[in-house]
C-alpha positions in Angstrom: 108.0 115.1 103.6 107.7 114.7 107.3 105.4 117.7 107.6 103.2 116.2 104.9 102.8 112.9 106.7 101.9 114.6 109.9 99.3 116.8 108.0 97.7 113.6 106.5 97.5 112.0 109.8 95.9 115.2 111.2 93.4 115.3 108.3 92.4 111.7 109.0 92.0 112.4 112.7 89.9 115.5 112.2 87.6 113.8 109.7 87.1 110.8 111.8 86.7 112.8 115.0 84.0 115.2 113.7 81.4 116.0 111.2 83.3 118.1 108.8 81.2 119.3 105.9 83.4 121.6 103.8 87.1 122.1 102.9 86.9 125.6 104.6 85.8 123.9 107.8 88.6 121.3 107.5 91.1 123.9 106.7 90.3 125.9 109.8 90.6 122.8 112.0 94.1 122.2 110.5 95.1 125.7 110.9 93.9 125.6 114.6 96.2 122.7 115.1 99.1 124.7 113.7 99.3 123.5 110.1 100.0 126.1 107.4 98.2 124.7 104.5 96.5 126.2 101.4 93.2 125.2 100.0 95.0 123.8 96.9 97.3 121.7 99.0 94.3 120.4 101.2 92.4 119.5 97.9 95.4 117.4 96.7 95.7 115.7 100.1 92.0 114.8 100.1 92.3 113.3 96.6 95.6 111.4 97.7 93.7 110.1 100.8 90.6 109.2 98.7 88.4 111.1 101.0 84.8 111.1 100.0 81.5 112.6 101.1 78.6 110.7 102.7 75.2 111.7 103.7 74.9 112.9 107.3 71.4 111.9 107.6 70.0 115.4 107.7 70.1 116.4 104.1 73.7 117.3 104.2 77.1 115.6 103.5 80.3 115.1 105.6 83.7 114.0 104.7 84.7 110.4 105.2 88.0 108.5 104.9 88.1 104.9 103.6 88.7 102.2 106.2 92.0 100.4 106.1 90.5 97.3 104.4 89.1 99.4 101.5 92.4 101.0 101.1 94.1 97.7 100.9 91.7 96.3 98.3 92.1 99.5 96.2 95.9 99.1 96.4 95.7 95.5 95.3 93.5 96.4 92.2 96.1 99.0 91.2 99.0 96.5 91.6 97.1 93.9 89.6 96.5 96.4 86.7 100.2 97.4 86.8 101.5 93.8 86.8 99.1 92.7 84.2 100.3 95.3 81.7 104.0 96.1 82.1 106.7 94.4 80.2 109.9 96.3 81.3 111.2 99.3 83.1 114.3 101.2 82.2 115.5 104.7 83.1 117.9 107.4 82.0 118.5 110.4 84.3 115.1 111.5 85.7 113.1 109.8 82.9 111.6 106.2 83.4 110.4 104.3 80.4 107.9 101.6 81.2 107.1 99.3 78.2 103.7 97.7 78.3 101.8 95.0 76.3 99.8 96.6 73.4 96.9 98.6 74.7 97.9 98.5 78.3 99.8 101.9 78.5 96.8 103.8 79.8 95.8 101.4 82.4 99.4 100.9 83.7 99.9 104.7 83.8 96.6 105.1 85.7 97.6 102.5 88.2 100.9 104.3 88.7 99.3 107.7 88.9 96.8 106.4 91.5 99.6 105.1 93.7 100.5 108.7 94.2 104.3 108.1 94.4 105.7 111.4 95.5 108.9 110.7 93.5 106.9 111.0 90.2 106.2 114.5 88.8 104.0 113.0 86.1 103.4 110.3 83.4 102.6 110.4 79.8 101.0 107.1 78.3 101.0 105.8 74.9 99.6 102.6 73.5 102.5 100.4 74.7 104.8 102.7 76.6 104.8 105.2 79.5 107.2 108.0 80.2 107.5 109.0 83.8 109.4 112.2 85.0 111.0 111.8 88.4 111.5 114.6 90.8 114.8 116.4 91.0 117.3 114.1 93.0 115.4 110.9 92.6 117.4 108.3 90.8 116.0 105.5 88.6 117.5 103.0 91.0 115.7 104.6 94.0 112.4 104.7 92.0 112.6 100.9 91.3 113.4 100.3 95.0 110.3 102.3 96.0 108.2 100.7 93.4 109.2 97.2 94.6 108.3 98.2 98.1 104.8 98.9 96.9 104.7 95.9 94.5 106.9 93.1 96.0 106.0 90.8 93.1 107.6 93.2 90.5 110.5 91.8 88.6 112.7 94.2 86.8 
C-alpha cells in the first residue's frame, strides 16, 4: 500500500509540474522516477484521483488534477448520498450487508464505490440492499472503523 501512496503522490507532482498530454507520456515520467507501473494500473490510479483533461490553449489537451477544495466538495456529496440512503450495516466473514431505504441501493453503492476504499473488492446493489465483498484479511470491524474515519457522522 505504501508504494501505491508514493506513486499517487508522484502522479500528482508530475501532472502539476508539466504539460502531460497522454498516459504514455505520464507512464514514461513515472518510470524515469523509478516506479514500475503498468498502463492498466496507471489508468486505475488516474480514475481514483479523478484526473481529467483540460484544453492546453493550442488545440490539444493536458491532464489536470482537481484542487483540494474540489476534492473535499466531491467527498462531501458522496458522504451525503451514503448517509441519506443507508439504514444499517452488518457483516459476516468478508461480506458486508448494507440495508438501505427503498430505492436507495444504487446511490449508496455508487457513493461507496466512488470513495475508492481499497478494502472493498466490489459491491452489488439491489433496490434496498448492498453486498460488499472485503479483501482477504479485512474484518468487518476494520471496515466499519475505516468507514467511520471517512464518515464521522456514521452511526452503526
